[in-house]
C-alpha positions as CSV (number, residue, x, y, z in Angstrom):
1,M,-63.0,-18.2,51.5
2,S,-64.2,-18.4,47.5
3,E,-61.7,-19.1,45.1
4,Y,-62.2,-16.6,42.6
5,I,-59.0,-15.6,41.3
6,Y,-57.6,-17.3,38.3
7,V,-53.3,-18.4,38.4
8,G,-52.2,-20.8,35.8
9,E,-54.6,-23.3,35.8
10,K,-57.1,-23.4,38.5
11,F,-59.0,-20.6,40.8
12,Y,-57.6,-19.8,44.3
13,S,-58.2,-17.3,47.0
14,K,-57.2,-13.8,47.4
15,E,-54.5,-15.5,50.1
16,N,-53.1,-18.5,48.0
17,A,-53.0,-16.7,44.3
18,K,-49.5,-16.5,43.8
19,V,-46.7,-16.4,40.5
20,S,-43.7,-18.0,40.8
21,V,-40.8,-15.5,41.2
22,L,-39.0,-17.2,37.8
23,D,-42.5,-15.7,35.7
24,K,-41.0,-12.9,33.4
25,G,-44.1,-10.3,34.1
26,Y,-42.2,-10.9,37.5
27,L,-38.7,-10.0,36.6
28,Y,-38.6,-8.2,33.0
29,G,-42.6,-7.4,33.2
30,D,-43.3,-9.4,30.1
31,G,-46.8,-9.7,29.2
32,V,-50.0,-8.1,28.8
33,F,-52.6,-7.3,30.2
34,E,-56.1,-5.5,30.0
35,G,-58.7,-3.8,32.4
36,I,-61.9,-4.4,32.3
37,R,-65.6,-3.2,33.7
38,F,-68.6,-4.8,35.1
39,Y,-72.2,-3.2,35.7
40,N,-75.3,-5.3,36.8
41,S,-73.0,-8.2,36.3
42,K,-72.6,-7.6,32.5
43,I,-69.4,-7.1,31.4
44,F,-68.2,-3.7,29.3
45,R,-67.2,-3.4,26.1
46,F,-65.7,-6.8,26.2
47,D,-64.8,-7.8,22.4
48,E,-62.7,-4.5,22.2
49,H,-60.9,-4.9,25.1
50,M,-60.3,-8.7,24.4
51,V,-59.0,-8.1,21.0
52,R,-56.4,-5.1,22.4
53,L,-55.4,-7.9,24.2
54,Y,-55.0,-10.5,21.4
55,D,-53.2,-7.9,19.6
56,S,-51.3,-6.4,21.9
57,A,-49.7,-10.4,22.8
58,K,-49.4,-10.4,19.4
59,V,-47.0,-7.3,18.8
60,I,-44.9,-8.9,21.7
61,M,-44.7,-12.8,20.3
62,L,-46.9,-14.0,23.4
63,N,-49.2,-17.2,22.2
64,I,-52.2,-16.7,24.3
65,P,-52.9,-20.4,25.4
66,L,-56.3,-20.2,25.3
67,A,-59.1,-20.1,22.4
68,Y,-60.7,-16.2,22.4
69,D,-64.2,-17.5,23.6
70,E,-62.7,-20.2,25.8
71,F,-60.8,-17.0,27.6
72,K,-64.0,-15.3,27.5
73,E,-65.8,-17.8,29.6
74,L,-62.9,-18.4,32.0
75,I,-63.1,-14.9,32.5
76,K,-67.0,-14.9,33.3
77,E,-66.6,-17.2,35.4
78,A,-63.9,-15.6,37.6
79,V,-66.4,-12.9,38.4
80,R,-69.6,-15.4,38.5
81,R,-67.2,-16.7,41.2
82,S,-66.4,-13.1,43.0
83,G,-70.4,-12.3,43.6
84,F,-69.2,-8.9,42.7
85,V,-72.0,-7.0,40.5
86,D,-70.4,-4.0,40.1
87,G,-66.2,-4.5,39.7
88,Y,-63.2,-4.5,37.7
89,L,-61.4,-7.1,36.0
90,R,-57.7,-7.6,35.8
91,V,-56.6,-9.6,33.0
92,I,-52.9,-10.4,32.7
93,V,-50.3,-12.9,30.6
94,S,-47.2,-13.3,31.1
95,R,-44.6,-14.7,29.2
96,G,-44.3,-17.8,31.9
97,E,-41.1,-19.2,33.7
98,G,-38.5,-19.6,32.2
99,D,-34.4,-18.8,33.4
100,L,-33.2,-15.4,34.3
101,G,-32.3,-14.4,30.2
102,F,-34.2,-13.1,28.1
103,D,-34.4,-15.5,25.5
104,I,-38.3,-16.3,25.4
105,R,-37.7,-19.9,24.0
106,K,-37.0,-20.8,27.5
107,C,-40.2,-20.0,28.2
108,L,-43.1,-22.8,26.9
109,N,-46.0,-21.7,29.5
110,P,-47.7,-18.0,29.1
111,C,-49.2,-18.3,33.0
112,I,-52.7,-16.8,32.8
113,V,-54.0,-14.5,35.2
114,I,-57.8,-12.8,36.3
115,I,-58.4,-10.4,39.0
116,P,-62.7,-9.7,40.4
117,A,-61.7,-6.6,42.3
118,Q,-64.2,-3.4,43.4
119,L,-62.5,-0.8,43.0
120,K,-62.8,3.1,43.0
121,L,-59.2,5.0,42.3
122,Y,-61.2,8.9,42.8
123,P,-63.8,9.6,45.4
124,Q,-67.2,11.0,44.6
125,E,-66.1,14.8,45.1
126,S,-63.8,14.5,42.4
127,Y,-66.7,13.8,39.8
128,D,-68.9,16.1,41.4
129,N,-66.0,19.0,41.5
130,G,-63.4,18.3,39.3
131,I,-60.0,17.5,39.9
132,S,-56.2,19.4,40.0
133,L,-53.6,18.2,37.1
134,I,-50.1,18.9,36.9
135,T,-46.9,18.1,34.3
136,V,-44.2,16.4,35.2
137,P,-41.0,16.2,33.7
138,T,-41.2,12.2,32.8
139,R,-41.7,12.2,29.6
140,R,-44.0,9.8,27.5
141,S,-41.9,6.9,25.9
142,L,-41.0,7.1,22.5
143,N,-43.0,5.5,20.1
144,E,-39.8,3.4,18.7
145,S,-39.0,2.0,21.6
146,L,-42.6,0.5,23.0
147,S,-45.5,1.7,21.4
148,P,-48.4,2.7,23.6
149,R,-50.4,0.6,21.5
150,I,-49.2,-2.4,23.4
151,K,-50.7,-2.6,26.9
152,S,-47.5,-4.6,28.7
153,L,-46.8,-5.3,32.2
154,N,-44.0,-2.8,32.0
155,Y,-45.7,0.6,33.3
156,L,-42.7,1.8,34.7
157,N,-42.9,5.3,32.6
158,N,-45.6,5.8,33.9
159,I,-45.2,5.0,37.2
160,M,-43.0,7.8,37.4
161,A,-44.9,10.2,36.5
162,K,-47.4,9.1,39.2
163,I,-44.5,9.6,41.8
164,E,-43.6,13.1,41.1
165,A,-47.3,14.4,40.6
166,T,-48.3,12.1,44.0
167,N,-45.0,13.8,45.5
168,H,-46.5,17.3,44.8
169,G,-50.0,16.6,46.2
170,F,-51.3,15.6,42.7
171,E,-53.6,12.5,42.0
172,E,-52.8,12.5,38.5
173,A,-50.5,14.7,35.7
174,I,-50.3,15.2,32.2
175,M,-47.2,12.8,30.1
176,L,-45.9,14.8,27.4
177,T,-43.7,14.2,24.4
178,N,-40.1,14.2,23.8
179,D,-41.2,16.9,21.2
180,G,-43.7,19.2,24.2
181,F,-46.6,17.8,22.8
182,V,-49.3,16.3,24.9
183,A,-49.3,12.4,25.4
184,E,-52.0,11.2,27.9
185,C,-52.6,11.5,31.6
186,T,-50.6,8.1,33.8
187,A,-53.7,6.3,33.6
188,D,-55.9,8.1,31.5
189,N,-56.4,9.7,27.7
190,I,-57.0,13.8,28.4
191,F,-59.5,15.3,25.8
192,H,-60.0,19.3,26.0
193,I,-63.5,21.6,24.6
194,K,-63.2,24.5,22.8
195,N,-65.6,26.8,21.4
196,G,-68.0,23.0,21.6
197,I,-65.0,21.3,19.4
198,I,-63.3,18.2,21.2
199,Y,-59.9,17.6,21.3
200,T,-57.8,14.6,22.3
201,P,-54.3,14.1,21.5
202,A,-54.1,11.8,18.2
203,T,-52.4,8.2,19.3
204,Y,-49.0,8.8,17.4
205,H,-48.1,11.2,20.1
206,G,-47.8,8.5,22.4
207,A,-52.0,7.9,23.8
208,L,-52.9,4.3,24.0
209,E,-56.1,4.4,21.9
210,G,-58.0,3.5,25.1
211,I,-61.7,1.8,25.3
212,T,-63.6,5.0,27.4
213,R,-61.2,6.9,24.8
214,N,-63.0,5.2,21.5
215,L,-66.9,5.2,23.8
216,I,-66.1,9.4,23.6
217,L,-65.3,9.5,20.0
218,E,-68.7,7.5,19.5
219,I,-70.5,9.6,21.8
220,A,-69.7,12.7,19.9
221,E,-70.1,11.2,16.7
222,K,-74.0,10.4,18.0
223,N,-74.5,13.7,18.8
224,K,-72.7,15.7,16.0
225,I,-70.6,17.2,18.2
226,K,-67.5,17.9,16.3
227,I,-64.3,15.6,17.7
228,V,-60.7,16.1,16.2
229,E,-57.3,14.0,17.1
230,T,-54.4,16.5,16.3
231,S,-50.9,17.5,17.7
232,I,-52.2,19.4,21.3
233,V,-49.7,21.4,23.5
234,R,-50.1,22.6,26.9
235,Y,-51.6,25.9,25.9
236,D,-54.6,24.4,24.1
237,L,-55.6,23.0,28.2
238,Y,-54.6,26.3,29.4
239,T,-57.4,28.4,27.4
240,A,-59.7,25.4,26.9
241,D,-63.4,25.9,28.0
242,E,-63.0,22.0,29.7
243,V,-61.3,20.0,30.2
244,F,-61.9,16.0,31.3
245,I,-60.3,12.5,31.2
246,T,-61.1,9.1,30.7
247,G,-60.5,5.2,31.0
248,T,-61.7,2.4,32.0
249,A,-61.0,2.2,36.2
250,A,-61.7,6.7,36.2
251,E,-64.7,6.4,33.3
252,I,-64.8,9.7,33.0
253,L,-63.4,13.1,35.2
254,P,-63.7,16.4,35.0
255,V,-60.5,18.6,35.3
256,I,-60.5,22.0,36.7
257,N,-57.0,23.4,37.0
258,I,-53.8,22.5,35.4
259,D,-50.3,23.8,36.3
260,S,-51.8,26.4,38.8
261,R,-54.3,27.5,35.7
262,V,-57.8,27.5,36.2
263,I,-59.6,25.7,33.8
264,G,-63.4,27.5,32.3
265,N,-64.9,28.7,35.3
266,G,-62.9,26.4,37.3
267,K,-66.0,23.9,38.0
268,P,-67.1,21.1,35.6
269,G,-68.1,21.9,32.5
270,T,-71.5,21.3,31.3
271,M,-70.5,19.4,27.6
272,A,-68.3,17.0,30.5
273,S,-71.6,16.6,32.3
274,K,-73.6,15.6,29.6
275,L,-70.8,12.7,28.1
276,I,-71.0,12.0,31.8
277,E,-74.5,11.1,31.4
278,E,-74.3,9.2,28.7
279,F,-71.4,7.7,29.5
280,R,-73.6,6.1,32.3
281,N,-76.6,5.5,30.8
282,I,-74.7,3.3,28.2
283,T,-73.0,1.3,30.9
284,R,-76.1,0.1,32.9
285,N,-77.8,-0.8,29.7
286,E,-74.7,-2.7,27.5
287,G,-73.1,-5.4,28.4
288,E,-72.7,-9.2,27.4
289,P,-73.7,-11.1,30.7
290,V,-71.6,-13.3,33.0
């Protein structure tokens, strides 16, 4: 069995890759992570993901025990060992082992985990025909409690919303802020198009500053499409010409129905389709070789 999952200080096979039950990532969700794509043996937007990882760690006062370039090389080695040409990387840094309390001073050795995988969240049918969303009762965590800009291991807020969605037969859900504004989906950013203008929730409403989200902003600017980051309510989504969601794992996925309201003509829209085409062209040609 090949050894390609990195835990602590060495590579292990999938069956033998384990972390301690006393690791604060396991006990309390104390740590940070990134989900990263690689296409044709090239890691996509590698530096953007790594900068966000280091920034998240800095905010929670977690010292990543590797220099930036050393960490990147270790991730490349994990991809090489996996043998995957296209895939997904989960890169994790937890606080490491300690006692059962909260005192981070007792955690002396942060734990790094790197997991290459072949991940497919949605079937091709979803990309061809679009998906339906539901708004769920669970609200997005307040910025003042836990900033969504920190990509932390504590995703219980999102998981509760996902449970509510799947209990009602939906694969993805819209999460609102306490004030009723659209924040994001459980694992994706959300966009809508009205009269040729692209809109997306501003990050101050609890949306993660997603890497794919930022790429959409770049594509729109390059093609001289107006894009607005602003306050959005469900009315705006219901009456939109098109809606789509984005994420590293999901990429770009059209939405055809929200809360039983048909979006546009009930089919993936032309602008979303063009964005998907350009996105795929970029992923084919960009990336840092492993």
